[in-house]
C-alpha positions as CSV (number, residue, x, y, z in Angstrom):
1,X,-35.0,-6.1,-0.3
2,X,-33.5,-2.9,-2.3
3,X,-32.6,-4.2,-5.8
4,X,-28.7,-3.7,-6.4
5,X,-27.5,-1.5,-8.8
6,X,-23.7,-2.4,-9.5
7,X,-21.0,-0.1,-11.0
8,X,-19.1,-2.6,-12.8
9,X,-15.0,-2.1,-12.9
10,X,-14.2,0.2,-15.7
11,X,-10.5,-0.1,-16.2
12,X,-9.6,-3.4,-14.4
13,X,-7.4,-5.0,-16.9
14,X,-6.2,-1.8,-18.2
15,X,-4.8,0.5,-14.9
16,X,-4.7,-2.6,-12.9
17,X,-5.2,-6.5,-13.3
18,X,-8.5,-8.0,-13.8
19,X,-7.5,-11.0,-12.3
20,X,-8.5,-11.3,-8.7
21,X,-5.3,-13.1,-7.7
22,X,-2.9,-10.9,-9.8
23,X,-4.3,-8.0,-8.1
24,X,-3.6,-9.3,-4.7
25,X,-0.1,-10.3,-5.5
26,X,0.3,-6.4,-6.9
27,X,-1.2,-5.2,-4.1
28,X,1.2,-7.0,-1.6
29,X,4.2,-5.9,-3.8
30,X,3.0,-2.4,-3.7
31,X,2.5,-2.3,0.0
32,X,5.5,-4.5,1.2
33,X,8.2,-1.5,1.5
34,X,5.9,0.0,3.9
35,X,5.0,-2.7,6.2
36,X,6.9,-1.7,9.2
37,X,5.7,2.2,8.7
38,X,4.0,4.1,11.7
39,X,0.1,3.1,11.7
40,X,-2.3,5.6,12.8
41,X,-5.8,5.7,13.9
42,X,-6.6,9.7,13.6
43,X,-5.7,9.6,9.6
44,X,-8.6,11.9,8.1
45,X,-7.4,12.0,4.7
46,X,-5.1,10.8,2.0
47,X,-4.1,12.5,-1.2
48,X,-3.2,9.6,-3.7
49,X,-2.5,8.8,-7.2
50,X,-4.6,7.5,-9.6
51,X,-2.5,6.1,-12.6
52,X,-1.9,2.8,-13.7
53,X,-0.4,0.4,-10.5
54,X,2.9,-0.2,-12.9
55,X,3.5,3.9,-12.5
56,X,2.0,5.1,-9.2
57,X,0.7,2.0,-7.2
58,X,3.5,2.0,-4.8
59,X,2.9,5.9,-4.2
60,X,-0.8,5.2,-3.5
61,X,0.1,2.4,-1.2
62,X,2.6,4.5,1.0
63,X,-0.3,6.8,1.8
64,X,-2.7,3.9,2.8
65,X,-0.3,1.8,4.4
66,X,-0.3,4.5,6.9
67,X,-3.7,3.7,8.2
68,X,-4.2,1.2,11.0
69,X,-5.6,-1.8,9.0
70,X,-7.9,-1.9,12.4
71,X,-9.4,1.3,12.1
72,X,-13.0,1.0,11.5
73,X,-14.5,4.3,9.4
74,X,-18.0,4.8,9.2
75,X,-17.5,5.8,5.4
76,X,-15.2,6.6,2.9
77,X,-15.4,9.8,0.8
78,X,-13.8,9.0,-2.6
79,X,-13.0,12.5,-4.2
80,X,-11.5,12.9,-7.6
81,X,-11.6,14.7,-11.0
82,X,-13.5,14.3,-14.0
83,X,-11.7,13.3,-16.9
84,X,-14.7,12.7,-19.6
85,X,-17.3,15.3,-18.8
86,X,-17.7,18.9,-17.6
87,X,-20.7,19.9,-15.4
88,X,-20.1,23.0,-13.8
89,X,-21.1,20.9,-10.8
90,X,-20.4,18.1,-8.4
91,X,-21.1,14.6,-9.5
92,X,-22.7,12.3,-6.5
93,X,-23.0,8.6,-7.6
94,X,-27.2,8.3,-6.5
95,X,-27.9,5.5,-8.9
96,X,-25.3,2.9,-7.7
97,X,-25.7,0.9,-4.6
98,X,-22.3,-1.2,-5.0
99,X,-19.0,-1.0,-6.7
100,X,-17.2,-4.0,-8.4
101,X,-13.5,-4.6,-8.2
102,X,-11.5,-7.9,-8.9
103,X,-11.4,-7.9,-4.9
104,X,-15.3,-8.0,-4.7
105,X,-18.2,-5.5,-4.4
106,X,-18.1,-2.5,-2.0
107,X,-21.5,-1.0,-0.7
108,X,-22.4,2.8,-1.5
109,X,-23.7,4.8,1.4
110,X,-26.9,5.5,-0.5
111,X,-28.5,7.3,2.3
112,X,-25.4,10.3,2.4
113,X,-25.3,10.6,-1.3
114,X,-29.3,11.0,-1.4
115,X,-28.9,13.4,1.4
116,X,-26.0,15.1,-0.6
117,X,-27.8,15.3,-3.8
118,X,-30.9,17.4,-2.1
119,X,-28.3,20.5,-2.0
120,X,-29.5,21.3,-5.6
121,X,-27.7,22.8,-8.1
122,X,-24.3,21.9,-6.5
123,X,-24.7,18.1,-6.8
124,X,-26.2,16.1,-9.6
125,X,-26.2,12.9,-11.0
126,X,-24.9,12.0,-14.6
127,X,-23.8,8.5,-15.7
128,X,-20.9,10.1,-17.4
129,X,-19.3,11.2,-14.8
130,X,-19.2,7.9,-13.5
131,X,-19.4,5.3,-16.0
132,X,-15.7,5.4,-17.5
133,X,-14.1,7.5,-14.9
134,X,-11.0,5.6,-13.4
135,X,-9.8,7.9,-10.4
136,X,-12.0,6.7,-8.1
137,X,-12.3,2.9,-8.9
138,X,-8.5,2.3,-9.0
139,X,-8.0,3.3,-5.3
140,X,-11.0,0.6,-4.0
141,X,-8.6,-2.3,-4.2
142,X,-6.1,-0.7,-2.1
143,X,-8.8,0.0,0.7
144,X,-10.2,-3.3,0.2
145,X,-6.9,-5.2,0.6
146,X,-5.6,-2.9,3.4
147,X,-8.8,-2.3,5.8
148,X,-10.0,-5.2,7.8
149,X,-13.3,-3.6,7.7
150,X,-14.0,-2.0,4.3
151,X,-16.9,0.6,4.8
152,X,-19.2,1.9,2.3
153,X,-18.1,4.6,0.0
154,X,-19.5,8.0,-1.0
155,X,-18.5,8.7,-4.8
156,X,-17.9,12.1,-5.8
157,X,-16.7,13.3,-9.0
158,X,-15.6,17.2,-9.1
159,X,-16.9,18.4,-12.9
160,X,-15.9,22.1,-12.3
161,X,-13.3,24.2,-11.4
162,X,-15.6,26.9,-10.1
163,X,-13.7,28.0,-6.7
164,X,-17.3,28.9,-5.3
165,X,-18.5,25.8,-5.9
166,X,-15.5,24.4,-4.1
167,X,-16.2,26.1,-1.1
168,X,-20.0,25.0,-1.2
169,X,-18.6,21.7,-1.5
170,X,-16.5,21.9,1.8
171,X,-19.2,23.4,3.5
172,X,-21.6,20.4,2.5
173,X,-19.2,17.8,3.7
174,X,-17.7,19.8,6.5
175,X,-19.9,17.5,8.9
176,X,-18.4,14.6,7.9
177,X,-15.0,15.7,8.4
178,X,-13.6,14.1,11.2
179,X,-12.1,11.0,12.7
180,X,-15.1,8.6,12.2
181,X,-14.6,9.2,7.9
182,X,-11.6,9.1,5.6
183,X,-11.3,11.3,2.8
184,X,-9.7,10.0,-0.2
185,X,-8.5,12.7,-2.6
186,X,-7.4,11.1,-5.9
187,X,-5.0,13.1,-7.9
188,X,-1.9,12.9,-10.3
189,X,0.4,16.0,-10.3
190,X,2.4,17.4,-13.3
191,X,1.6,16.3,-16.6
192,X,3.8,15.8,-19.4
193,X,6.9,18.1,-18.6
194,X,10.3,16.7,-18.9
195,X,11.6,14.6,-16.0
196,X,13.6,17.6,-14.5
197,X,11.0,20.3,-14.8
198,X,8.4,17.5,-13.3
199,X,10.2,17.2,-10.1
200,X,10.7,20.9,-9.8
201,X,6.8,21.5,-10.3
202,X,6.0,19.2,-8.0
203,X,8.3,20.0,-5.0
204,X,6.8,23.2,-5.0
205,X,3.1,21.8,-5.0
206,X,4.3,19.5,-2.5
207,X,5.8,22.4,-0.1
208,X,2.1,24.3,-0.7
209,X,-0.2,21.4,0.1
210,X,2.0,20.6,3.4
211,X,1.3,24.3,4.3
212,X,-2.2,23.6,4.5
213,X,-3.0,26.9,2.9
214,X,-5.4,27.4,0.1
215,X,-4.2,30.6,-0.8
216,X,-0.2,29.4,-1.1
217,X,-1.7,26.6,-3.0
218,X,-3.3,28.9,-5.5
219,X,-0.3,31.3,-5.6
220,X,2.1,28.1,-6.4
221,X,-0.3,27.2,-9.1
222,X,-0.3,30.5,-10.8
223,X,3.4,30.7,-10.1
224,X,4.0,27.6,-12.2
225,X,1.6,28.5,-15.1
226,X,3.4,31.8,-15.6
227,X,6.8,30.0,-16.1
228,X,5.1,28.5,-19.4
229,X,7.0,25.2,-18.4
230,X,7.3,23.2,-21.9
231,X,4.9,20.5,-21.7
232,X,3.3,21.4,-18.7
233,X,-0.8,20.9,-19.1
234,X,-1.5,21.0,-15.4
235,X,0.1,21.1,-12.1
236,X,-2.6,18.4,-10.6
237,X,-5.5,17.0,-12.1
238,X,-7.4,16.5,-8.8
239,X,-6.4,20.0,-7.9
240,X,-9.9,21.0,-6.9
241,X,-10.4,18.1,-4.6
242,X,-7.0,19.2,-2.8
243,X,-8.2,22.9,-2.6
244,X,-11.7,21.3,-1.0
245,X,-9.9,19.4,1.4
246,X,-7.4,22.1,2.3
247,X,-10.0,24.5,3.4
248,X,-10.7,22.2,6.2
249,X,-7.1,23.6,7.7
250,X,-8.6,27.0,7.8
251,X,-11.4,25.8,10.2
252,X,-8.7,23.5,12.4
253,X,-5.4,24.6,13.0
254,X,-4.4,21.6,14.4
255,X,-4.9,19.6,11.1
256,X,-1.4,18.9,9.7
257,X,-0.5,17.5,6.1
258,X,2.6,15.0,5.8
259,X,4.0,14.3,2.5
260,X,4.7,10.6,2.3
261,X,6.4,9.9,-1.0
262,X,7.1,11.3,-4.3
263,X,7.8,9.7,-7.8
264,X,6.9,10.1,-11.6
265,X,6.4,8.4,-14.6
266,X,9.9,8.4,-15.4
267,X,11.2,6.5,-12.4
268,X,9.1,3.3,-13.7
269,X,11.0,1.1,-16.4
270,X,7.9,1.7,-18.4
271,X,7.9,5.3,-18.8
272,X,10.5,7.7,-20.2
273,X,11.9,11.1,-19.2
274,X,10.3,13.4,-22.0
275,X,7.0,13.7,-21.0
276,X,6.1,12.6,-17.1
277,X,3.5,12.5,-14.8
278,X,3.9,13.1,-11.3
279,X,2.8,11.3,-8.3
280,X,2.4,12.3,-4.7
281,X,1.2,10.9,-1.7
282,X,0.2,12.8,1.6
283,X,-1.7,12.0,4.8
284,X,-3.9,14.4,7.2
285,X,-4.4,14.1,10.7
286,X,-5.2,16.2,13.8
287,X,-1.8,17.2,15.9
288,X,-2.6,18.9,19.0
289,X,1.2,20.4,18.7
290,X,0.9,21.9,15.6
291,X,-2.2,24.0,17.0
292,X,-1.2,27.5,18.6
293,X,-1.6,26.9,22.4
294,X,-2.7,30.5,22.8
295,X,-6.3,31.4,21.3
296,X,-8.4,34.6,21.6
297,X,-12.3,34.9,20.8
298,X,-14.1,37.4,19.1
299,X,-14.3,40.1,22.0
300,X,-10.7,39.9,23.1
301,X,-9.8,40.8,19.4
302,X,-12.1,43.4,19.5
303,X,-10.6,44.7,22.6
304,X,-6.8,44.6,21.1
305,X,-8.1,46.5,17.9
306,X,-9.5,49.1,20.1
307,X,-6.6,49.4,21.9
308,X,-4.6,49.9,18.8
309,X,-7.0,52.5,17.4
310,X,-7.4,54.4,20.4
311,X,-3.9,54.6,20.8
312,X,-3.0,56.2,17.6
313,X,-6.0,58.4,18.0
314,X,-5.3,59.7,21.4
315,X,-1.5,60.4,20.2
316,X,-2.6,62.2,17.3
317,X,-5.5,64.6,19.0
318,X,-3.6,64.8,22.0
319,X,-6.6,63.7,23.7
320,X,-6.8,61.2,26.7
321,X,-7.1,57.7,26.0
322,X,-10.1,56.2,27.5
323,X,-10.2,53.4,29.8
324,X,-10.5,49.7,28.2
325,X,-11.4,46.8,30.3
326,X,-8.8,44.1,30.0
327,X,-9.1,40.5,31.1
328,X,-6.5,38.3,32.5
329,X,-5.8,36.6,28.9
330,X,-4.9,40.0,27.5
331,X,-2.0,40.2,30.4
332,X,-0.2,37.1,29.2
333,X,3.3,38.2,27.8
334,X,3.2,37.7,24.3
335,X,4.4,39.3,21.1
336,X,2.6,41.5,18.4
337,X,2.6,43.0,15.3
338,X,0.5,45.8,14.2
339,X,0.0,46.6,10.5
340,X,-1.6,50.0,9.1
341,X,-3.3,50.0,5.9
342,X,-4.6,53.0,3.7
343,X,-6.7,52.7,0.9
344,X,-5.3,49.0,1.2
345,X,-1.7,50.3,0.8
346,X,0.9,49.5,3.7
347,X,1.0,52.6,5.8
348,X,3.3,51.1,8.6
349,X,4.1,47.9,10.5
350,X,6.1,47.1,13.4
351,X,6.3,44.1,15.7
352,X,8.2,42.8,18.7
353,X,8.4,39.2,20.3
354,X,7.9,40.7,23.4
355,X,7.9,37.8,25.9
356,X,8.4,40.0,28.6
357,X,5.7,42.5,28.2
358,X,1.7,42.1,28.6
359,X,0.0,41.5,25.4
360,X,-2.2,44.3,25.5
361,X,0.9,46.8,26.2
362,X,2.7,45.1,23.6
363,X,-0.4,45.9,20.9
364,X,-0.5,49.6,22.4
365,X,3.4,50.0,21.7
366,X,3.3,48.5,18.4
367,X,0.5,50.3,17.2
368,X,2.3,53.8,18.2
369,X,5.2,52.5,16.9
370,X,3.8,51.5,13.1
371,X,2.1,55.0,13.2
372,X,4.8,57.1,14.2
373,X,8.1,55.3,14.0
374,X,8.0,52.9,10.8
375,X,11.3,54.7,9.2
376,X,9.5,54.0,5.6
377,X,6.6,56.2,6.0
378,X,5.8,59.6,7.4
379,X,4.2,59.7,10.9
380,X,0.2,59.3,10.4
381,X,-1.8,62.3,11.1
382,X,-5.2,62.8,12.5
383,X,-6.8,63.5,9.0
384,X,-5.7,60.1,8.0
385,X,-7.4,58.4,10.4
386,X,-10.8,57.5,9.0
387,X,-8.8,55.9,5.7
388,X,-6.7,53.9,8.0
389,X,-7.4,50.0,8.7
390,X,-5.7,48.3,11.6
391,X,-4.4,44.3,11.6
392,X,-2.9,42.8,14.5
393,X,-0.9,39.4,14.4
394,X,-0.5,38.1,18.2
395,X,2.6,35.9,18.1
396,X,2.9,32.8,19.8
397,X,6.2,31.9,21.8
398,X,9.3,31.2,19.6
399,X,10.2,27.9,19.2
400,X,13.6,26.8,18.2
401,X,14.0,24.2,15.4
402,X,17.1,22.5,14.3
403,X,16.7,22.7,10.7
404,X,14.3,24.4,7.9
405,X,12.8,20.9,7.4
406,X,10.8,21.5,10.9
407,X,9.3,24.7,9.6
408,X,5.8,24.9,8.1
409,X,5.8,27.2,5.2
410,X,2.5,29.0,5.3
411,X,1.7,28.1,8.9
412,X,4.1,29.3,10.7
413,X,6.6,32.3,10.6
414,X,10.1,32.2,11.0
415,X,12.8,34.4,13.3
416,X,16.6,33.7,12.1
417,X,19.5,35.2,14.2
418,X,23.2,35.0,13.3
419,X,25.4,37.0,15.8
420,X,23.9,40.5,16.2
421,X,21.9,40.4,13.3
422,X,18.2,39.1,13.0
423,X,14.9,39.2,11.1
424,X,11.4,37.7,10.8
425,X,8.9,37.0,8.3
426,X,5.2,36.6,9.6
427,X,3.2,33.5,8.2
428,X,1.1,35.6,6.0
429,X,3.8,37.1,4.2
430,X,3.7,33.5,2.2
431,X,0.2,34.3,1.3
432,X,1.4,37.4,-0.6
433,X,4.2,36.2,-2.7
434,X,5.0,33.3,-5.4
435,X,8.2,32.1,-3.6
436,X,9.1,28.5,-2.4
437,X,10.2,27.7,1.2
438,X,13.2,28.0,0.3
439,X,12.8,31.4,-1.6
440,X,11.1,32.7,1.5
441,X,13.9,31.5,3.6
442,X,16.6,33.2,1.3
443,X,14.6,36.7,1.4
444,X,14.3,36.7,5.2
445,X,17.9,36.2,5.4
446,X,18.7,38.4,2.8
447,X,16.4,41.4,2.9
448,X,15.3,41.3,6.8
449,X,18.2,39.9,8.7
450,X,20.8,41.2,6.4
451,X,23.1,37.8,6.5
452,X,23.2,37.1,2.9
453,X,20.7,34.7,0.7
454,X,22.1,31.4,2.1
455,X,22.6,32.8,5.8
456,X,19.6,30.9,7.0
457,X,21.4,27.8,6.6
458,X,23.8,28.1,9.3
459,X,21.8,30.6,11.6
460,X,19.7,30.1,14.5
461,X,16.2,29.4,13.6
462,X,12.9,29.8,15.4
463,X,9.2,29.4,14.4
464,X,5.9,30.9,15.8
465,X,2.3,31.0,14.8
466,X,0.2,34.3,14.5
467,X,-3.4,35.0,15.3
468,X,-4.4,37.2,12.4
469,X,-7.8,39.7,12.5
470,X,-8.5,42.9,11.4
471,X,-10.9,45.6,11.6
472,X,-14.0,45.4,9.4
């Protein structure tokens, strides 16, 4: 029989009660406001805070409460930041067989930990990463209390800020990202600004995380840092874990991030308003309604890119366009934008929603329009063709929304119309700027639709998604 190696609770009595009954009573108080919330069987991840329970316990409970307590997971991946040591690596606990809390012992999935540890030098075991670390420990009692079946855990502490290593971490964990496992991403948010600045910074971060877009999250962090907000030392201490989680959204367009709750330490009777810490909770689950109903494979993308280039080249050289085979899918009526770049600079961009025109024809027409009819640029010449790259965004059908709360910033494009005026921003615009969702809508209303900064508030709003691909 394998000898037990128990990782003893390090912060019981400090971050949460050390007495079992006191801990259970406090957990019941934190979960009580969510007794009637929606319970889901398909939650694959949560983002929850790890501060002392008197500050963030209710926020953490708000996410865990959405998990159906009857759900049986195979294992739980506990992923959090290192507060005590920098290893330039990912620490996985290959030494412990169990973690102890006042509610009892939790088994470690040693087989998975050992399997991950084979991936050197990305993973390593270092006692310092786990011995005094609180960010994983404080989540365990919530899980023990809420789930009727507590599965084994895989404790992971991210002790690096190297984004390439986070991509490798996501790749290593990708086989385990499914509805059989739960990922618990442990993170607090803004650290030490005043109350009002914390609310502003944390709201931006929430919008970025809801987008499921790593680039937008990175832009948001950069914007917050550039503003040099007094007292702000970090936007999120578990940012690396959040980045790792959101990388899955690039693999699966159906994954949806839902924000559950926000508070900061200033909302607690034990906190002040001068130097606060922010706390968010989120859940992540697959939503087939969020995935584009229309998809393209590599060959179909290549065919559309060929149509775009041959159309422009034929017009420039006054030569007949070669015959290109079109399959049935490319005859569906869909819109598209064609964007031209020359030496990485914009050289033309025209699009049309085109729900009454076959996709292959829309791509041809928009390619010609981008090359010869964009009023911002001179017509493309034959001498430029070798330096021009083509990008196509195929647009899913427009969906009317009743208000901006339904708009998923970073995943969806926005089209707005008021009277005879209209304008749109493609989803990828959000990756190229450092705007909030409201600023995105304001710029679209003022700069594209010409209806004024706040014109979107009473305009007709539509969303769509873009299947984006390019040459090379």
